[in-house]
C-alpha positions as MATLAB code, in Angstrom:
seq = 'MTIAQKISKQTVMRRQTSLGVPGAATGQVIRRTSSIFKATRDMFKSNEIVSHHQSTGASYGLKKTDGTLAGELSAGTYQMQIEAMLEAVFATVATTGSIVTIAAVAGTPDSFTDSDNGFLTADFKIGMVVKATGFSGAGVTANNSRNFWITGLTAGVMQGVFLDGTAMISDAAGEAVTIAEIGKRCKVPLTGHVKQYLQVEEWYSDLTDSDLFNDVIVASLDFDLPASGNATFGSSYVGLARVLSGAQVMGAPTAETTTGIMSAINGRLYVQGVSTPITGLKISIKNGAAGTGAEVGSNSSGDVSKGVIEVDGSFTAMLRDQTISALYDAETAVSVASVLTADETALSNFMAFTLGKVKITGDAPDDNAAIMRTYPFTAELNPTGTLVGTDKAWDATIITVQDSAAS';
ca = [
      62.846   58.431  142.211;
      66.849   59.785  142.751;
      68.631   57.167  145.281;
      71.550   58.922  147.593;
      75.096   57.733  146.468;
      78.088   57.149  148.686;
      79.782   59.474  146.060;
      77.919   62.512  145.945;
      77.617   62.605  149.883;
      79.883   65.490  151.482;
      80.934   65.310  155.134;
      81.352   68.781  156.302;
      82.730   69.882  159.701;
      83.448   73.153  161.212;
      83.833   74.548  165.132;
      81.211   75.543  167.054;
      81.372   79.270  168.719;
      80.329   76.890  172.069;
      77.520   74.910  173.508;
      74.216   75.120  171.111;
      76.085   78.608  169.352;
      76.791   77.301  165.774;
      80.030   78.080  164.280;
      80.531   80.934  161.800;
      83.438   80.062  159.844;
      83.143   78.375  156.506;
      83.064   74.379  156.895;
      85.707   72.110  155.884;
      84.902   68.902  153.644;
      86.270   66.099  155.457;
      88.200   63.401  153.231;
      86.937   59.819  154.149;
      86.234   56.412  153.240;
      83.162   56.192  154.914;
      81.172   58.065  157.600;
      78.197   57.577  159.307;
      76.257   59.991  161.354;
      72.728   59.354  163.054;
      70.222   60.408  165.141;
      68.626   57.820  167.584;
      66.194   58.114  170.689;
      65.413   55.995  173.986;
      62.397   54.213  173.683;
      60.332   52.802  176.255;
      58.185   49.509  176.004;
      54.960   49.448  177.855;
      54.771   46.642  180.366;
      51.070   46.811  180.912;
      48.680   43.916  180.803;
      45.442   44.498  179.347;
      42.518   42.109  178.499;
      43.059   42.528  174.842;
      46.102   40.670  175.099;
      47.929   43.227  172.773;
      50.650   45.878  173.196;
      49.694   48.824  174.025;
      53.026   50.383  172.350;
      56.363   52.282  173.617;
      56.847   55.768  174.179;
      59.838   58.345  172.716;
      62.714   59.005  175.172;
      65.743   60.827  175.072;
      66.909   62.080  171.924;
      71.029   61.711  171.236;
      73.111   61.375  168.118;
      76.393   59.901  167.526;
      78.663   59.695  164.670;
      81.921   57.512  163.273;
      84.153   58.639  160.026;
      87.463   56.500  159.190;
      89.869   57.971  156.638;
      93.177   57.329  155.290;
      95.964   59.293  157.360;
      97.122   62.609  155.409;
      98.608   65.575  156.816;
      96.096   68.768  157.565;
      93.217   66.472  157.080;
      92.060   66.105  160.674;
      93.430   68.959  162.660;
      89.853   69.954  164.000;
      89.418   66.284  165.222;
      92.754   66.270  166.843;
      92.481   69.716  168.804;
      89.030   68.937  170.025;
      90.210   65.947  171.608;
      93.574   67.081  173.012;
      91.575   70.045  174.367;
      93.869   72.679  173.048;
      95.131   74.093  169.237;
      98.135   73.423  167.399;
     100.693   76.303  167.844;
     104.510   76.368  166.628;
     106.998   77.704  168.955;
     110.250   76.586  168.845;
     112.908   78.052  166.826;
     116.754   79.143  167.215;
     116.669   82.018  165.084;
     119.041   82.816  163.253;
     122.409   82.000  165.429;
     126.478   81.426  164.725;
     126.517   78.616  167.497;
     125.183   76.181  165.849;
     127.918   73.038  164.207;
     126.460   70.012  162.357;
     128.087   66.642  163.629;
     127.935   63.415  161.141;
     127.648   60.430  163.286;
     125.979   57.620  165.092;
     123.278   59.436  165.435;
     124.055   62.421  163.827;
     123.177   65.531  165.477;
     123.243   69.579  165.399;
     125.067   71.272  168.341;
     124.942   74.682  169.816;
     127.549   76.070  172.126;
     125.284   78.566  174.022;
     123.210   75.572  175.108;
     120.235   77.106  173.798;
     118.044   73.720  172.251;
     115.883   73.669  175.659;
     115.205   77.220  176.202;
     113.913   77.271  172.825;
     111.441   74.752  173.649;
     112.516   71.704  171.467;
     111.327   68.655  172.225;
     112.066   64.925  171.536;
     109.841   63.769  168.809;
     110.080   66.942  167.044;
     110.660   67.483  162.998;
     113.071   70.615  162.811;
     114.830   71.839  159.422;
     117.925   73.286  159.483;
     118.494   76.272  156.964;
     121.728   79.073  156.789;
     124.610   76.504  156.362;
     126.422   77.154  153.342;
     130.157   76.164  153.896;
     131.196   74.154  150.549;
     129.708   70.552  150.349;
     127.486   71.053  153.703;
     124.360   72.557  151.725;
     122.718   69.035  152.025;
     122.393   70.177  155.793;
     119.511   72.383  154.866;
     115.472   72.062  153.966;
     115.257   68.556  155.375;
     112.931   67.256  158.059;
     115.182   66.127  160.856;
     113.355   64.073  163.338;
     114.978   64.762  166.784;
     115.568   61.165  168.853;
     117.803   62.779  171.114;
     118.173   66.313  173.244;
     120.305   68.421  175.671;
     121.195   71.795  176.130;
     123.060   71.699  173.851;
     123.195   68.406  171.579;
     119.889   67.937  169.104;
     120.422   63.708  167.692;
     117.965   62.218  165.040;
     117.611   61.621  161.486;
     117.164   63.002  158.413;
     113.807   61.150  157.237;
     114.942   60.781  153.993;
     117.888   59.045  154.810;
     120.377   61.727  153.998;
     123.434   61.361  155.854;
     124.501   64.421  157.771;
     127.619   66.481  156.591;
     129.904   67.623  159.262;
     130.233   71.035  159.444;
     131.734   74.056  162.171;
     130.164   76.869  163.753;
     130.635   80.139  162.145;
     127.406   80.205  160.056;
     124.019   82.115  160.782;
     122.266   78.898  160.850;
     118.576   78.730  161.939;
     116.609   75.373  163.144;
     112.772   75.638  163.186;
     110.164   73.267  164.131;
     108.172   72.730  161.036;
     104.104   72.619  160.742;
     102.476   72.902  164.431;
     102.328   70.571  167.015;
      99.135   70.057  169.809;
      98.802   68.787  172.987;
      97.104   68.142  176.073;
      97.886   71.216  178.285;
      98.082   71.094  182.042;
      95.878   73.892  182.148;
      93.448   76.059  180.424;
      92.173   73.368  178.413;
      89.453   73.959  175.663;
      86.334   72.497  175.160;
      85.396   72.048  171.233;
      82.188   71.642  170.295;
      82.008   70.928  166.402;
      78.381   70.515  163.659;
      79.158   68.293  161.374;
      76.619   68.321  158.217;
      76.168   65.126  156.120;
      75.584   66.910  152.529;
      73.542   64.435  150.067;
      73.614   66.809  147.051;
      71.929   64.364  144.753;
      69.137   64.925  146.997;
      69.242   68.662  148.149;
      68.924   66.985  151.933;
      70.828   67.952  154.870;
      71.724   66.276  157.801;
      73.204   68.926  160.590;
      74.598   67.669  163.636;
      75.021   69.780  166.564;
      76.748   70.215  169.919;
      79.233   67.481  168.600;
      81.651   65.976  170.686;
      84.735   64.128  169.365;
      84.668   60.868  171.483;
      87.827   58.696  170.507;
      90.995   59.181  167.881;
      92.401   55.949  166.064;
      95.754   56.150  164.271;
      96.739   52.701  162.585;
     100.330   51.999  160.736;
      99.853   48.708  159.441;
     102.614   46.380  158.510;
     101.720   46.963  154.444;
      99.368   49.585  153.109;
      98.138   52.929  153.954;
      98.206   54.425  157.198;
      94.417   55.046  158.510;
      92.729   57.086  160.798;
      89.250   56.358  162.797;
      86.937   58.782  164.942;
      83.864   58.408  166.893;
      81.408   61.501  168.199;
      78.859   61.924  170.469;
      76.086   64.971  169.893;
      72.931   66.263  170.871;
      70.524   67.018  168.384;
      69.741   66.555  164.151;
      68.685   69.146  162.164;
      66.652   67.993  158.924;
      66.771   70.413  156.067;
      65.895   70.480  151.908;
      69.397   73.118  151.540;
      73.166   72.997  152.638;
      73.272   74.738  156.110;
      77.467   74.932  155.527;
      77.323   76.152  151.882;
      80.625   76.714  149.989;
      82.618   74.623  152.235;
      86.421   74.647  152.001;
      87.295   71.703  149.767;
      89.178   68.475  150.966;
      93.213   68.826  151.540;
      95.129   67.481  148.762;
      98.097   66.422  151.384;
      99.406   62.795  149.961;
      98.729   59.687  152.055;
     101.409   58.280  154.472;
     101.965   54.425  153.928;
     103.527   51.843  155.782;
     106.798   52.330  154.225;
     107.300   55.194  155.313;
     107.136   54.735  159.015;
     109.723   55.104  162.248;
     109.472   54.517  165.786;
     111.905   54.151  168.867;
     111.151   53.059  171.359;
     113.298   54.424  175.063;
     115.448   56.453  172.479;
     116.411   53.103  170.234;
     114.968   52.694  166.784;
     112.770   49.757  166.663;
     111.481   48.126  162.973;
     108.020   47.637  163.686;
     104.948   45.514  161.379;
     102.410   47.849  163.019;
     101.622   50.685  165.318;
      97.997   51.611  166.773;
      97.437   54.453  168.889;
      93.919   55.347  170.058;
      93.067   58.401  172.318;
      89.392   58.418  173.853;
      87.990   60.516  176.627;
      84.719   58.969  177.271;
      82.050   61.418  175.802;
      78.476   60.974  176.745;
      75.474   63.223  176.782;
      74.770   64.138  180.335;
      71.123   62.370  180.713;
      67.583   63.124  181.082;
      66.102   66.386  182.739;
      62.172   66.575  183.337;
      60.838   68.584  180.573;
      63.441   67.704  177.729;
      63.712   65.482  175.221;
      67.830   65.914  174.938;
      70.773   66.098  176.650;
      71.867   69.754  178.314;
      74.993   68.852  177.264;
      77.927   66.198  176.221;
      80.495   65.443  179.554;
      83.816   64.372  178.888;
      86.396   62.504  181.005;
      89.649   61.934  181.746;
      91.861   61.570  178.102;
      93.541   58.010  177.839;
      95.897   56.895  175.038;
      96.715   53.447  174.521;
      97.844   51.283  172.166;
     100.469   48.503  170.396;
     102.966   48.038  168.405;
     104.020   44.647  166.960;
     108.016   43.871  165.357;
     109.730   40.892  164.344;
     111.395   38.950  167.382;
     115.155   39.619  167.319;
     116.045   40.666  170.697;
     114.306   40.591  174.406;
     115.224   44.101  174.870;
     111.816   45.031  174.835;
     110.659   42.074  176.950;
     113.199   42.821  179.313;
     111.778   46.381  179.928;
     108.172   44.972  180.152;
     109.515   42.431  182.833;
     111.192   45.152  184.785;
     107.864   47.529  184.339;
     110.066   49.950  183.119;
     108.178   53.135  182.194;
     109.455   53.712  178.547;
     109.092   56.651  175.671;
     107.472   55.782  172.238;
     107.799   58.133  169.491;
     106.835   57.698  166.066;
     106.988   59.473  162.814;
     104.990   58.821  159.138;
     105.626   60.622  155.749;
     103.812   61.051  152.993;
     106.647   60.082  150.930;
     110.956   60.197  151.079;
     111.447   63.321  149.823;
     113.466   65.852  151.820;
     110.456   68.057  153.303;
     107.677   65.875  153.083;
     104.261   66.233  154.936;
     104.190   64.147  158.377;
     102.663   63.722  161.199;
     104.757   62.828  164.521;
     103.224   60.849  167.466;
     105.305   61.293  171.379;
     104.452   59.609  174.032;
     106.657   60.231  177.089;
     105.605   58.098  179.602;
     104.713   54.286  178.521;
     103.928   50.926  180.364;
     104.481   48.573  178.385;
     101.704   45.860  179.286;
     102.715   42.681  177.211;
     104.379   40.659  174.820;
     102.920   38.029  173.394;
     104.352   36.369  170.504;
     102.672   34.475  167.582;
     103.935   31.112  166.000;
     104.317   31.873  162.336;
     107.236   32.060  160.300;
     108.806   34.934  161.476;
     107.848   35.394  164.882;
     106.525   38.554  166.137;
     105.645   39.695  169.490;
     102.819   42.152  169.816;
     103.536   44.973  172.664;
     100.176   46.734  173.840;
     100.909   49.867  175.984;
      98.863   52.656  177.942;
     100.446   55.909  177.789;
      99.995   58.226  180.964;
     100.686   62.127  181.971;
     104.589   62.823  181.528;
     104.558   65.754  184.418;
     107.967   68.037  184.379;
     110.485   65.839  186.760;
     109.554   62.522  185.986;
     111.149   61.123  183.190;
     111.238   65.084  181.527;
     114.029   65.303  183.770;
     115.484   69.091  184.587;
     116.367   69.387  181.080;
     112.440   69.601  180.275;
     113.652   67.114  177.192;
     109.727   65.944  176.615;
     106.513   67.638  176.478;
     104.491   67.945  180.161;
     101.858   66.158  178.479;
     100.460   62.300  178.011;
     100.460   62.319  173.873;
     101.967   65.289  171.658;
     100.806   65.547  168.059;
     103.153   67.350  165.460;
     101.212   67.811  161.568;
     103.592   69.551  159.152;
     100.638   70.829  157.544;
      98.538   71.979  160.242;
      97.313   75.606  160.289;
];
C-alpha cells in the first residue's frame, strides 16, 4: 500500500468569497518547508461511578481545525496570508508622475529633492522602496532603475540609500523624472477592514486524497532574519471544518512563485532613522483568532472571532555604544524600518517592513566573545499627529509591509 510522502504533497490556498462560501478563484500552491493542518474535537470523559468499575466512555464535542505553515521568505509568496492578517489588500499609490522639478543630490545620506514639494502629497512614506527613471544627463543615468529605500522624508527632500550599494550621482533638476513606488504595500487600515477567510487544501497526490479546510482565518505571522542563513516565514491558522475527499478540490492550481529567497547578508535596519548593524530581527503579528464556541444543536463553531492586531518582535546587535539603551531608559517611542532583498542587484526583489511607533522593552546583553544586546519591542498604532507629525511622513498604522512582487 502506498504511503504518502512529503515531497508529493501540495498545500494549496485560495480566498473564500465569505464565511461558508467557497472561493471561485484558482488556488495557489504555497512554497513551504513544512505545513500541518489538522482536525480536532473536544472530548468529554464520563465521570460515572458504576458497579463494574469500568469507564463508560467519552463523548464527542465541538469540531475544530488549526494549522501551521513555515517557509523561507521570498517576495510575492505569502501575499494572501499578509492581506488576511492585516485586513487589507496590497495597493500601489505613490508616484510623482513625470515632472521636471526633481534633482539628485549625492551626500550622507543621498537624496532626491523636489522644488515643488510634492513628495508627501504623492503619498511617499518613510520605509518605502522606490525607483527613479528619466535621469538623462551625462553620467547620471546610474540613478535610474535602482531600488532606493526612503529613510527620511519631507515634502521636498527624500533621503535614503540605493539598496545595491551604488552611490548617487548629483544632477540638477530639469529632466523629465519619475519616482514611483515599487511593487505594492499593505497596511492595517484605520477603517474599512476586510475579514478574509481562506480555503486550505492538503493534496496528497500519491494517494489522490484531499484534506480540505474551510473558513480558515490567519492567526499569526512571523518573519525572522537570522544572523546567518535564509530569512524565514511562519504562520498559524484557525478554521471551522475539514472535508475529506478522493479528488483534488482546487484542481490545476497556480504553480508556486519562483522569486529568490531572502538571506541575512541582504538585510538592513534603521532605528529612529539611524542605520543599525544587526545580527538578527524578528517581527511577529497576531490577532487572537479563535472559534466562537459551541451552540446547542451544532457540532462546530459558527465563526472564527478575531481580536486586535498586535505586533512585537526583537532585534539583536553587537554592542558598539549605548544609543539604543538610552532610548530604552528614556522610554522613547522610536521607529523601526527594515528591508530584505533577494540579492544585491539594482532591482532585486525585496520585502520592506515599517513600524512607525515602537517601544523598546529591554536591552539584555550576553557574555560571548563579541557582546550582543537583545532589544525586544512592542509596536502600536502610529496615528496621524503622533510621531507622524503634520507632514504625514509615516503611514498611520501599526505596520506597513511592501512587497516588490505583490500582484
